[in-house]
ZAMARGU-4260 file (C-alpha; in steps of 0.2 Angstrom, whole numbers, plus 5000, padded with zeros to 4 digits):
<rodrens>
0) 5000/4999/4999 | 5007/5017/4994 | 5003/5034/5001 | 4995/5047/4991 | 4990/5065/4998
5) 4977/5066/5006 | 4965/5079/5015 | 4959/5067/5028 | 4965/5071/5046 | 4970/5054/5049
10) 4979/5051/5032 | 4984/5033/5036 | 4973/5028/5048 | 4957/5031/5037 | 4966/5017/5028
15) 4964/5003/5041 | 4948/4993/5041 | 4957/4976/5046 | 4975/4970/5052 | 4978/4963/5037
20) 4978/4982/5031 | 4989/4986/5045 | 5001/4974/5037 | 5002/4980/5021 | 5008/4997/5027
25) 5027/5002/5025 | 5040/5005/5039 | 5040/5023/5032 | 5023/5025/5034 | 5021/5018/5051
30) 5024/5034/5061 | 5013/5045/5050 | 4999/5030/5059 | 5007/5032/5076 | 5001/5052/5075
35) 4984/5049/5066 | 4979/5036/5081 | 4984/5047/5096 | 4978/5062/5086 | 4961/5054/5087
40) 4963/5047/5105 | 4966/5062/5111 | 4951/5071/5102 | 4937/5056/5103 | 4941/5054/5123
45) 4942/5073/5126 | 4921/5069/5121 | 4918/5052/5128 | 4928/5052/5142 | 4939/5035/5146
50) 4957/5028/5147 | 4967/5039/5137 | 4984/5040/5147 | 4985/5021/5144 | 4983/5019/5126
55) 4993/5033/5123 | 5006/5023/5129 | 5003/5007/5118 | 5003/5015/5100 | 5018/5007/5093
60) 5015/4991/5101 | 4997/4987/5096 | 5003/4993/5078 | 5018/4982/5079 | 5009/4965/5087
65) 4994/4967/5072 | 5007/4969/5061 | 5017/4953/5067 | 5001/4941/5074 | 4985/4938/5065
70) 4968/4938/5073 | 4957/4933/5076 | 4965/4915/5073 | 4981/4922/5085 | 4976/4927/5102
75) 4981/4942/5108 | 4976/4948/5127 | 4976/4962/5135 | 4978/4962/5153 | 4961/4973/5162
80) 4961/4978/5142 | 4957/4996/5144 | 4971/5000/5134 | 4964/4991/5119 | 4958/5006/5109
85) 4971/5005/5098 | 4968/4988/5096 | 4949/4990/5092 | 4955/5006/5080 | 4967/4993/5071
90) 4953/4980/5069 | 4937/4988/5061 | 4930/4997/5073 | 4935/5015/5068 | 4919/5021/5061
95) 4914/5016/5080 | 4924/5023/5088 | 4915/5040/5091 | 4901/5028/5102 | 4915/5021/5113
100) 4909/5020/5132 | 4893/5026/5126 | 4874/5020/5130 | 4875/5003/5115 | 4891/5008/5110
105) 4907/4999/5109 | 4914/4996/5126 | 4929/5005/5134 | 4935/4986/5137 | 4938/4971/5125
110) 4922/4958/5123 | 4921/4944/5114 | 4904/4949/5111 | 4909/4963/5102 | 4921/4958/5090
115) 4930/4941/5085 | 4946/4951/5088 | 4944/4951/5106 | 4951/4933/5111 | 4945/4941/5131
120) 4936/4950/5140 | 4940/4959/5157 | 4940/4974/5165 | 4950/4968/5181 | 4969/4966/5183
125) 4976/4952/5182 | 4969/4940/5170 | 4977/4941/5155 | 4991/4928/5158 | 4981/4913/5166
130) 4966/4915/5153 | 4982/4916/5138 | 4991/4901/5146 | 4973/4890/5144 | 4969/4897/5125
135) 4990/4890/5123 | 4985/4870/5131 | 4968/4870/5123 | 4976/4875/5106 | 4991/4861/5111
140) 4978/4849/5115 | 4971/4851/5097 | 4987/4849/5091 | 4987/4869/5083 | 4997/4881/5079
145) 4990/4895/5081 | 5001/4908/5094 | 4996/4917/5110 | 5001/4934/5115 | 4996/4941/5132
150) 5001/4960/5136 | 5001/4963/5155 | 5006/4980/5163 | 5018/4980/5174 | 5006/4985/5189
155) 4996/4967/5188 | 5013/4959/5190 | 5009/4963/5209 | 4994/4954/5207 | 4993/4937/5216
160) 4985/4927/5198 | 4997/4936/5188 | 5014/4928/5199 | 5003/4914/5198 | 5001/4911/5181
165) 5018/4915/5179 | 5025/4902/5188 | 5015/4889/5176 | 5020/4893/5159 | 5034/4883/5156
170) 5028/4869/5162 | 5011/4870/5150 | 5017/4874/5134 | 5033/4878/5125 | 5025/4891/5114
175) 5018/4906/5123 | 5022/4925/5121 | 5020/4938/5136 | 5022/4955/5134 | 5028/4964/5151
180) 5024/4982/5146 | 5031/4993/5158 | 5029/5011/5162 | 5031/5012/5179 | 5012/5014/5181
185) 4994/5005/5184 | 4986/5021/5190 | 4993/5026/5202 | 5015/5024/5204 | 5017/5006/5207
190) 5023/5001/5222 | 5032/4987/5231 | 5048/4977/5226 | 5043/4968/5209 | 5039/4989/5203
195) 5058/4991/5208 | 5066/4975/5201 | 5059/4982/5186 | 5062/5000/5187 | 5082/4993/5189
200) 5081/4983/5173 | 5075/5001/5164 | 5091/5006/5167 | 5102/4991/5163 | 5105/4995/5144
205) 5120/4987/5143 | 5112/4972/5148 | 5109/4965/5131 | 5126/4966/5127 | 5134/4958/5143
210) 5122/4945/5143 | 5128/4938/5124 | 5144/4940/5131 | 5143/4931/5149 | 5135/4916/5137
215) 5149/4916/5125 | 5161/4913/5139 | 5150/4901/5151 | 5150/4891/5134 | 5168/4893/5132
220) 5170/4887/5149 | 5160/4873/5149 | 5168/4867/5134 | 5182/4866/5140 | 5179/4860/5159
225) 5165/4847/5158 | 5165/4846/5179 | 5148/4850/5185 | 5155/4859/5201 | 5162/4872/5187
230) 5147/4873/5177 | 5137/4874/5194 | 5148/4890/5198 | 5147/4898/5181 | 5128/4893/5184
235) 5127/4904/5201 | 5137/4919/5191 | 5127/4920/5177 | 5113/4923/5189 | 5121/4938/5200
240) 5130/4945/5184 | 5113/4948/5175 | 5096/4952/5181 | 5086/4941/5171 | 5087/4927/5182
245) 5071/4931/5190 | 5061/4927/5174 | 5076/4913/5167 | 5072/4903/5180 | 5055/4904/5176
250) 5059/4895/5161 | 5055/4909/5150 | 5067/4916/5137 | 5068/4934/5142 | 5071/4948/5128
255) 5074/4966/5133 | 5070/4979/5140 | 5067/4987/5123 | 5059/5003/5118 | 5040/5000/5118
260) 5039/5016/5104 | 5054/5008/5092 | 5040/4998/5078 | 5055/4992/5070 | 5062/4985/5087
265) 5048/4979/5092 | 5043/4971/5077 | 5059/4961/5077 | 5058/4954/5094 | 5039/4948/5091
270) 5044/4940/5077 | 5059/4930/5086 | 5047/4926/5101 | 5032/4920/5087 | 5048/4906/5081
275) 5054/4902/5098 | 5055/4885/5104 | 5052/4893/5123 | 5039/4903/5130 | 5045/4919/5129
280) 5045/4936/5135 | 5047/4952/5130 | 5051/4967/5142 | 5046/4982/5134 | 5047/5000/5141
285) 5034/5012/5135 | 5029/5030/5143 | 5010/5035/5149 | 5003/5048/5141 | 5015/5047/5127
290) 5014/5061/5112 | 4998/5074/5125 | 5010/5084/5138 | 4995/5085/5149 | 4992/5067/5149
295) 5011/5062/5151 | 5012/5074/5165 | 4997/5068/5173 | 4997/5050/5168 | 4984/5046/5186
300) 4973/5059/5182 | 4972/5055/5165 | 4972/5035/5168 | 4953/5035/5166 | 4947/5053/5164
305) 4929/5061/5160 | 4927/5076/5145 | 4941/5086/5146 | 4948/5103/5135 | 4958/5097/5122
310) 4971/5112/5119 | 4978/5110/5139 | 4968/5094/5146 | 4959/5105/5158 | 4941/5097/5165
315) 4928/5107/5172 | 4926/5108/5193 | 4914/5097/5201 | 4901/5107/5209 | 4898/5094/5224
320) 4909/5084/5233 | 4911/5066/5227 | 4906/5053/5241 | 4926/5047/5239 | 4933/5066/5243
325) 4921/5065/5256 | 4924/5047/5262 | 4946/5052/5261 | 4942/5067/5271 | 4930/5062/5286
330) 4944/5045/5290 | 4958/5058/5290 | 4949/5070/5298 | 4947/5055/5311 | 4963/5050/5312
335) 4969/5065/5317 | 4963/5061/5334 | 4964/5044/5334 | 4982/5034/5331 | 4976/5019/5330
340) 4969/5022/5315 | 4978/5016/5297 | 4973/5016/5278 | 4976/5003/5265 | 4972/5004/5247
345) 4974/4991/5234 | 4984/5005/5220 | 4972/5015/5221 | 4975/5030/5233 | 4966/5043/5221
350) 4952/5034/5216 | 4948/5031/5232 | 4953/5048/5240 | 4966/5041/5254 | 4978/5053/5244
355) 4973/5063/5257 | 4975/5052/5269 | 4993/5050/5263 | 4996/5067/5261 | 4993/5071/5283
360) 4998/5052/5287 | 5011/5043/5276 | 5018/5030/5289 | 5000/5026/5292 | 4994/5023/5274
365) 5000/5006/5265 | 4997/5005/5248 | 5001/4987/5244 | 4999/4988/5224 | 4985/4976/5213
370) 4982/4963/5226 | 4966/4966/5237 | 4967/4949/5244 | 4984/4952/5251 | 4977/4970/5255
375) 4962/4962/5265 | 4975/4950/5274 | 4987/4962/5279 | 4973/4973/5286 | 4968/4958/5295
380) 4989/4959/5304 | 4985/4974/5309 | 4971/4972/5316 | 4976/4955/5330 | 4988/4970/5334
385) 4976/4983/5340 | 4976/4995/5327 | 4960/4999/5315 | 4963/4997/5298 | 4952/5002/5285
390) 4954/4996/5267 | 4947/5004/5253 | 4944/4997/5237 | 4929/4998/5223 | 4915/4985/5226
395) 4920/4977/5209 | 4938/4973/5214 | 4930/4969/5234 | 4926/4954/5229 | 4942/4945/5227
400) 4940/4948/5246 | 4925/4938/5247 | 4937/4924/5257 | 4945/4934/5266 | 4934/4945/5271
405) 4923/4928/5279 | 4938/4917/5283 | 4948/4928/5289 | 4941/4944/5297 | 4921/4937/5301
410) 4927/4919/5307 | 4941/4929/5321 | 4931/4942/5324 | 4943/4957/5320 | 4936/4973/5317
415) 4943/4975/5301 | 4935/4990/5291 | 4931/4985/5274 | 4924/5000/5264 | 4916/4998/5247
420) 4918/5014/5233 | 4909/5012/5217 | 4895/5003/5227 | 4878/4999/5216 | 4881/5007/5195
425) 4897/5013/5189 | 4891/5017/5171 | 4900/5022/5159 | 4910/5005/5163 | 4899/4995/5163
430) 4897/4976/5169 | 4916/4974/5172 | 4914/4987/5186 | 4898/4989/5193 | 4897/4985/5211
435) 4881/4979/5210 | 4883/4962/5221 | 4892/4965/5238 | 4876/4964/5245 | 4872/4949/5239
440) 4891/4941/5242 | 4894/4948/5260 | 4877/4949/5270 | 4879/4932/5275 | 4893/4930/5281
445) 4892/4929/5300 | 4899/4943/5311 | 4899/4956/5299 | 4890/4974/5301 | 4887/4981/5284
450) 4878/4999/5283 | 4877/5014/5268 | 4873/5030/5270 | 4858/5041/5261 | 4871/5058/5260
455) 4890/5062/5264 | 4887/5067/5279 | 4880/5049/5287 | 4894/5042/5278 | 4906/5053/5289
460) 4893/5048/5303 | 4894/5031/5299 | 4915/5031/5299 | 4913/5035/5316 | 4903/5022/5320
465) 4913/5010/5312 | 4927/5016/5322 | 4918/5011/5339 | 4917/4994/5331 | 4932/4985/5340
470) 4925/4964/5341 | 4918/4962/5323 | 4923/4967/5304 | 4909/4982/5298 | 4909/4987/5279
475) 4902/5003/5271 | 4896/5003/5254 | 4895/5021/5244 | 4892/5024/5226 | 4902/5034/5211
480) 4902/5053/5210 | 4893/5067/5218 | 4885/5066/5235 | 4870/5074/5239 | 4877/5092/5242
485) 4875/5091/5263 | 4886/5100/5274 | 4898/5087/5282 | 4898/5085/5301 | 4912/5093/5311
490) 4908/5080/5324 | 4901/5066/5319 | 4891/5056/5328 | 4891/5035/5329 | 4874/5025/5323
495) 4866/5013/5335 | 4872/4998/5328 | 4856/4991/5317 | 4845/5005/5319 | 4835/5013/5303
500) 4829/5029/5303 | 4812/5037/5299 | 4811/5050/5287 | 4792/5053/5284 | 4778/5042/5292
505) 4762/5032/5282 | 4753/5018/5283 | 4748/5014/5266 | 4763/5011/5260 | 4780/5013/5265
510) 4798/5014/5257 | 4813/5006/5263 | 4827/5014/5254 | 4845/5011/5256 | 4858/5023/5252
515) 4858/5035/5237 | 4841/5027/5233 | 4833/5037/5247 | 4837/5055/5236 | 4825/5043/5223
520) 4813/5037/5236 | 4809/5056/5243 | 4803/5059/5224 | 4792/5046/5221 | 4785/5047/5239
525) 4778/5064/5234 | 4771/5056/5217 | 4763/5043/5228 | 4756/5057/5243 | 4750/5069/5225
530) 4738/5052/5222 | 4731/5052/5240 | 4741/5039/5245 | 4748/5040/5263 | 4768/5034/5258
535) 4780/5031/5274 | 4799/5034/5270 | 4812/5026/5280 | 4832/5027/5278 | 4838/5009/5280
540) 4855/5015/5285 | 4859/4993/5289 | 4859/4981/5278 | 4865/4969/5294 | 4859/4969/5305
545) 4843/4975/5298 | 4832/4984/5308 | 4820/4969/5314 | 4808/4978/5325 | 4806/4994/5316
550) 4803/4981/5300 | 4789/4970/5308 | 4781/4985/5317 | 4777/4994/5299 | 4777/4977/5289
555) 4762/4973/5301 | 4750/4985/5296 | 4755/4995/5279 | 4749/4987/5264 | 4763/4986/5254
560) 4782/4987/5258 | 4795/4993/5245 | 4813/4990/5246 | 4823/5002/5234 | 4841/4999/5232
565) 4857/5000/5220 | 4860/4984/5219 | 4854/4967/5209 | 4838/4963/5217 | 4843/4943/5218
570) 4851/4941/5236 | 4852/4959/5241 | 4845/4970/5252 | 4825/4967/5248 | 4828/4951/5247
575) 4834/4950/5267 | 4818/4957/5272 | 4808/4947/5262 | 4820/4933/5272 | 4813/4944/5289
580) 4795/4945/5288 | 4793/4924/5281 | 4801/4920/5298 | 4788/4930/5306 | 4776/4923/5298
585) 4773/4939/5291 | 4762/4940/5274 | 4763/4958/5268 | 4768/4960/5252 | 4785/4968/5248
590) 4791/4973/5234 | 4808/4974/5228 | 4815/4987/5217 | 4835/4987/5212 | 4842/4981/5197
595) 4837/4965/5186 | 4848/4949/5189 | 4859/4953/5171 | 4875/4960/5169 | 4870/4978/5166
600) 4877/4988/5150 | 4889/5003/5149 | 4881/5019/5147 | 4876/5036/5158 | 4870/5035/5174
605) 4849/5044/5168 | 4850/5031/5151 | 4853/5015/5159 | 4837/5020/5172 | 4827/5023/5161
610) 4829/5007/5153 | 4827/4997/5167 | 4813/5005/5174 | 4823/5016/5190 | 4820/5032/5190
615) 4804/5040/5199 | 4791/5042/5189 | 4794/5021/5183 | 4797/5016/5200 | 4780/5025/5206
620) 4771/5018/5191 | 4778/5000/5198 | 4773/5002/5215 | 4753/5007/5210 | 4753/4993/5196
625) 4756/4983/5212 | 4747/4992/5225 | 4730/4992/5214 | 4730/4975/5208
</rodrens>
């Protein structure tokens, strides 16, 4: 394919309809293709939002992968897959790219149902290596010969599943390529010994030559003296000389570090790895946010970002404090008066706003990397020694900690405080990130106290309440985005455990709302009252234990009890209420309002609530239909 003069804003990218077109380009056209892609990413994501910095850093690597390998026959798996935008552009989704993360548009992650080129869907770290290894094993069992490539960021190498998979590569298959995309960042700056190890490798440009020369010397000595003792000594010396022994001991052929923005060099190494008779790892050094100064200077902000100004990367300030900010400020204020408080996160200090805590109390702050299970057990250890650990993790990632919450914290009655950000809908990210299942997963665990606030002021009160719970684990869930605009209390109070709050009296219908659904419940009550229906409104506050006395009282007098939750209705808060009434032989009708038992797509909050009939008007109509039946 040759380049011809074009008025297209993306002169080379506009020629790409499939990976075959990428292969047909000349080497001279590749820099322009990379430039086209970066420009399209910058301008499109300014409107749609998304993971800008990770994708700007993986442009050349994505191009090289599609020039060497042939999807969909060959399988390319992206860990987390938030860095798959370039892959989408090169595999026939260029025309739809403007719908990225929009309702009924293409996903911000790899999605098997979206394209045959998406070998594996994911939105969590640590999935690619093991899944890819399973595909390689399936290929070998079928006596096939396609290639399997796993692209894993260095941040995901702190994830237990990645390390478990790494340990199994050489004993599972001989034909496998692992790309270590090393940019020193996952979302925030990477932490831990492995991160330091990879950083050290970046500083060893001479090791490619040294490794080759050492190999020659070893072979020469071994040939002159067959003594096992000498050979063992030489191997030991080789391990000391090269920092590559970590991967070599795992049975992997190591290549790199290599400049991840040198397409020609990447292609060469990928072709070597593809021909190799042993599993290979290519260590690629990339720059997160490359080609867009605001993103390269602030990769944390541009890791996942909403709309922004293309010229300078500026964003419009939010008018109301977010629940995450309210959490970070309230916990930091409490810690000033209580030296036993510690804060833990799994690579998400900025996302959870524990960076506020870190700035004030760096010695009491712990970022363990993408290792949620370890974070939970680490918190348990702190709790055994009299400290008060608060573990802040997104609800969708806390799913990985269920074993530790049950087996370690609850079974031993350790007072670990589990703080679940992004509980409920996480609109634009979609099904991999919705926090719609935590209640169902956790409410059956004995000895666990679980709650959700109706606003940011009550969030501060609940954190204070948790701080006084020293005989068992506790959990709090709160949603993504702006809070209710309520003033934060200067002196948060401790709430009575398991007690709900009656916000309005009413005898015909009682709305029992959990957390952020209280704002919707207020509107629903107004609409029902306007129709002459006496409607009560209760802020549930506690998921477990339930306020049994109050619930049994209202259920014994009202005609319809309506539970409202930002959670799936299967096994959720409403199910707990129904179980309570059933245990006491009450036949009061219960209408559960929540998300259906299906994976909810991505889109704007308002669009998803409209589709699934969770707006105030739709809920009112649903209630009236049952009430009047």
